[in-house]
N, C-alpha and C positions, 0 to 999 in steps of 0.2 A: 504494499500500500504506499502511496506517495505521501511523504511527510509534509506538514504545513510549510516548512521553510523551503522545500523543494518546489512546491506550488507557488510560493512567492517569488522565487527565483525565475520560474517559468513565465510568470505574468509580467516581470520586468517593473520599471518605474510606473507608479501609479498615475492616474489621471490628474490628481490634485497637484502634485509637484510639477508635472509638465505644463499645466495651464498656468500655474503660478510663474514658472521660468519664462513662458512666452510673454505674459503680461508684464513681467519685470523687464525683460529685454525691450518691449515696445516702449516702456516708460524711459529707459535708458537712452534709446535712440532718439526719441522725442526731446528729452532733456538736452542731449548733446546737440541736436539741431537748433534748439532754441538758444543755447549758449553761443553757438557759432553765429547765428543770426544777429544776437545781441552784440557780439564782438564786432561784426562788420558794420552794423548800423551806427553804433557809437563812434567808430572811427570815421565813418562817412559824414555824420552830422557835425562832428568837431571840425573836420577838415573843411566843411563849407562856411565856416564862420569868416566874415570879411576881414581881410588882412589890414594891418596898420601901415601908416607910411614908411617907406624904406628908410633904413638908418635909425629907426627908433629902437631903443633898447627896452626890453620888457623883462621884469623879474617873474620867473616861474618857480615858486618855492624858494629855495636858496640860490637859485642859478639865474644869472642875468644873461639873456640871449637876445640876439637881433630879432626884430619883428618878423623877418622872413621865415624864421624857424619856429615861431610860436604855435602855428597850427599843427605841425608835425609833432612837436613836443607834447602839446595838450592831447592830441589824438592818442599818441603812445601812452601817455599816462592814463587816459580814460580806458583804454583797452586793457592795461594791466589791471586796473581796479575791477573791470568787468570780469576778466579771467580769474583773478583771485577769488572774487565772491562767487563766481560759477563753480570753480573747482571745490570750494567748501560746500556749496548747496547741492552740487551734482550728486555726490554719494548719499547724502541725506534724503534727497528726492527719490533716488533709486531704492534705497533702503525701505523708505515709507511706502513706495509703490509695491515693493515685494511683500510687505507685511500686510497691506490692505488687500492685495490680490489673494494672498493665502487665506485671509478671513472670508473674503467674498466668495472664492471658489469653494471653500469648505461649506459655507452656507447653502450654495447652489447645489452641491453634490451630496449634501446631507441626506435628502430624500432618496437619492439613488442608493446610498449606503443602506438606508432602511429597507429598501426593496430587496437588495442583495442579502441582507442579514435574514430577512423573512424567507427568502428562497433557500438559504442554507439550513434553516430550522425545519423546513417542511419535511414531513415523512408521510407515509400512508395513514398513520394514525393521527397526524396533526394538520390535515388539509383544511381544517376550519380557521387556521391562522391567516390574518389579514394584515396588510401594511398600515392601515388606519392614518393615512397622511392627510389630516383635514386642513393643514395650514399650507399645503403645496399649492402652487399656482402654475398656469401656463402649461408647457409641455411635460413638465414633470408631473403635474397633477394628472394629466392624460395618461402618462406612463403608469402611474400608481393605479389609476382606475382600471386601465386595461389589464394590468397584472392581477389585480383583485377579481376582475370578471373572469380571467383565465382560471384562477383558483376555484371560483364558483363552478365553472364547467367541469374542471378536473374532479372536484368533489362530488358533483352530481353523477359523473361517469363511474367513479370508484364505487359510490353507494349503489348505483344500478348494478355494477358488476358484482358486488358482494351479495346482493339480493339474488342475482341471477345464479351465482355459484351455490348459494345456500339452497335455493329452490331446486336447482339441478340435482344436487346432492340428495336432498330429500326424495325427489321423484325416482332417482335411480336406486336409492336404498329400498324403496318398497318393493319393486319386483325381486331384488336380491334377497330381501327377508323372506318373501314368499317361497322363493327357491330353496333357501337353506332350511326353512321351517318344514317344508314338504319332504325334502330329502331325509332330515333328521327323524321326523315322525315315521316315515316308512321303514328307515333302517332300524329304528328301535322296536319295531314290531316283528317278532320272530315268526308270527303266523301270517305275514302279509301274503296274499295270494295274487294271482295274475289279475284280477279285477282291481285290486288295490294299487298294483303297480301301474295299470293302465290309467287309473284315475290320477296318480301322481304324475305320470308322463304328460297328460293333458294339462294339468295345472302348471308344470314346469314349461310346456310348450306355450301357453298363454303368457306367462310371466316373461319368457325370453322374447316373444313377439312384441310385448309391450316395451321392454327395454330397448329392443331394436328400433321400434318406431320413435321412441323418445331420442335415441342417439341420431337417428337420421334427421329428425326435426331440428336438433340442435346444430347439426353440421350444416343443414340448409340455411338456418337462420344465421350462423356465423359467417358463411360464405357470402350470403346476400347482403349483410350489413358491412362486410369488410372489404368488398371489391366492387369495381364497376362492372357493367355488363360487358362481357367478352365480345358479343356479337349481337346485332340487332336487325330486325327485318319487319316489314309490315305484318301486323297480326290483327285479325278481326276478332274481337271478344265474342262475338256471336258464334264463331267456329270453335274456340277453345271451350265454349260452354257445353258443347255436344258430348264429348267424352265424360266431362265432369257429371252431367246429368245421368249419363248411362251407368256410371259407377254407384250412384246412390239410389237408382230407381227401385232395386230390389228391396232395400231396406225401407224406403218410403212406402212401398206398397205393403210391406209386412206390417207397418205401423198405422196403415190407413190415412196417410197423408195425401192432401191434394196439392198438386204441384201446377202452378200456372206460369207459363213462360211467354214473355213478350220479347222476341228476338229481333233486334234491329242492327243494322250494320254499324260497327264501331271500331274503326281501324286505328290502330296506334303502332308506334315503332317500339319494338322491344324483343324480349326473349319468349318464344311461344311456350317452351317447357315451363318457365316460371310463371307465366300468366295462366297457363293451364292448372298449375298448383294453386294459384290464387283462387280460381273459380271452384277447384275441388275442395279447398279448405272452407270456403264460405257455405258451400252446399252440404258438406259433411256436418258443420256446425248446426246449419239450419234443420237438418233431419235428426241428428243426435240429441239435440237439446230442445226438441219440439215436444208437444204433448200428443197423446194418441188421438188420431182423428183430427189433427191440426192441418195447417196449410202452409205452403211455401210459394212465394211469388218471386220470380227471377225476370230481370229486365236488363236489356243491353241497348245502347243508343248513343247518340252524340248530343250533348247538352252544353251549351255555352262554350263551344269549342273545345270540349273535352270528351274523349271516349269514356263512357260511364258503364259500370257494371254494378247493378243493385240487387241485393238478395234480402228479402224480407221473410220473416217466419213468425209464427205464433210460438208461445212458450211461456215460461215463468215471467213474472213481473220483475223488471230490472229497474232500480232507482236511476234517475237521470244522472246523479253525481258518481255513480259507479261505472257508467259506460265507458269513460276513458281508460279506467283500469283494466278493462278486458283486453286491451292491446298490449298489456304487459305480459311477459312470459309466465306461464303456469297459472294464469288467472282464468277461472271457468264460470264466473258469475254466480248466481245464488243456487244452481243445482250442483249438489256434490256428485263427484265422479263415482260411479259404481260400475259393476260388471256390465250392466246394461247400458251405460253411458261411458264408453271408452274414450281415449283421447289423451294427449300429453299436455294440453294447455298451451300449445305453441301455435296453434292455427291462426289466430288473429295477429300474433306477433310477426309470423311469417308474411301474412297479407300486408301489413304495414311496411315491413322492410322491403318487399318486392315492389310496392307502389312507389316508395321513396327512391329506390334504385332506378325506376323508370321516369323519375321526375314528376310523380303524381303523389296524391294523398289518399288516405283511407279514413273514412269517418263513420261513425255509428250513432244511432239514436234509438231510444226505446219506443216500442209500439204500445199504443194505448190498449189496455186490457191484458198486456203480456206479450213478450216477444222482443225481437230485435231487427233493425234495418241496418245493414252495412252497405256503404256506397264507396266504390273505388273510382276515382277520377284520375285519367292519364291523359297526356297531351295527344290530342287527335291528329291525324295525318290527313292532309288535303289530298284530293284525287290525283292532282299532278305530281305531288310528292310520292304518292303511293306508286304510281306507274314508274316513275324514275327509279324508285328503290327496288321494285320488282324486276325491272329490266336490268339493274345492276347485279341483282342476285342471280338472275338467269344467266347473264354473261359470266358470272363467276363459276356457275355449274357447268358451262359449255367447255369442251376440250380446246386447247389452243390451236389456231390455224397453223397451216404448214409454214407460211411465212414468219409466223412468230416462233416456230420451232427452229427454223434455220437461223433466225436472228439470235 
C-alpha cells in the first residue's frame, strides 16, 4: 500500500503554493515596472526645468556648479532618491503581496479542501456525509452542490443495490431451503418408497425450475440495465404480441379469463426479442395475478408520436401510492406468491429496464374496482424511416456482389 508521504511526493507542489508564487511574481514584476517608470519620469521632469542664464553659479547642496549643469545634477539626485526609496519599498511590497496572496488563495481553496476531505472520508457505510458548504459562492458553490448531488445519487444507487442483493438472496434461499428440506426428510425416512421418492423429485424439480427462472430474470435485468442495445430494427408491437398471447392462452382459458385484443400497428426501433419479453411479462402478470373469471384487455397503437402497448386486467385492489413500487425488483403487490401464483417478482422491473433501454417509459395505474393497467411508450418510427431501416436490414442479409468480393 502506498504511504501518505509517497502520495504527497507523487502529487508534487500543491495548488496554493503555486498560485501564491504566481501572484507574488506578478506583484514583483508590476512593482519593478512602476519603479522603472518612476525613475524615468522623475529624470525627465527635472530635466525639463527651464535653464538659468549661462555663467550663473548655483549651489546644489554643498556643491557650487554652473547653471548649465544644474538640470543634470538635480535629475541625477532625484533618480537616486527614487531608486533608494524604491529599493526599500520593493521587497516590502513583494513580501506583502506574497502574504496577502497566500491568505486569499487559502480562503478560495478552503472549500475545495473541504470537498477533498469529504471525499477521503467516504466509505460505503458513510455515503450520507455531505460537504455542507453554506458560505461558498460562485463556481466553488456549484462544485460543492454538484459533489453533494453526486453523493445523493451514489447513496440511492448503493441503497437500491443493497435492497436488490438482500431480496435476491432471500428469493434464492427459498428454493434452496425447499430442496434441502425435501432431501433431508426423504433421506431420514428409511421406509421411503417409490411414490415418496417421486413426490420428492417433483418438489425438487419445481424448486430448481423456480431458481432457474429467478436467475434467468436477474441476468436479463442486469444485462438490460447495464448495456445499450446491440442491434435495432423496426419492430411492430402488434406482431410481438402474437406469441405472447399464445403463451398465456391455455392458462387464461383454464382460469376462465376473457381476453380482449385491440391490435393496431405500432412500429418502433428496437430489439424484437426484448420487446417480446416485455409483452410476455405484462400478459403473464395480467393472467397470473387476475381473479377467476376476470378479464384482460390488450391494446397496441400509436399515441402522440409514441408506439404504445397497454395491458389492463382485473385483480386485487392496489392502492395508488403502491403502484410505483411494483416496478422495483421482487415486488408483487397485495397478492402473496403461492404455488398457484408463480413468478420471481422481476416482471415489471424487466419491463421498465427494457423500455428505458429503448428510450421509452413504462407507467402503471390502478383500475377502479381492482386490477392494474400498464402502459409502455416507445419512440415511434415514421413510415419513411421504417422503409429505410428495413431496406438497410435487407441489404445486410443479402450476400455480397461479385464486384464487392473482388474489391
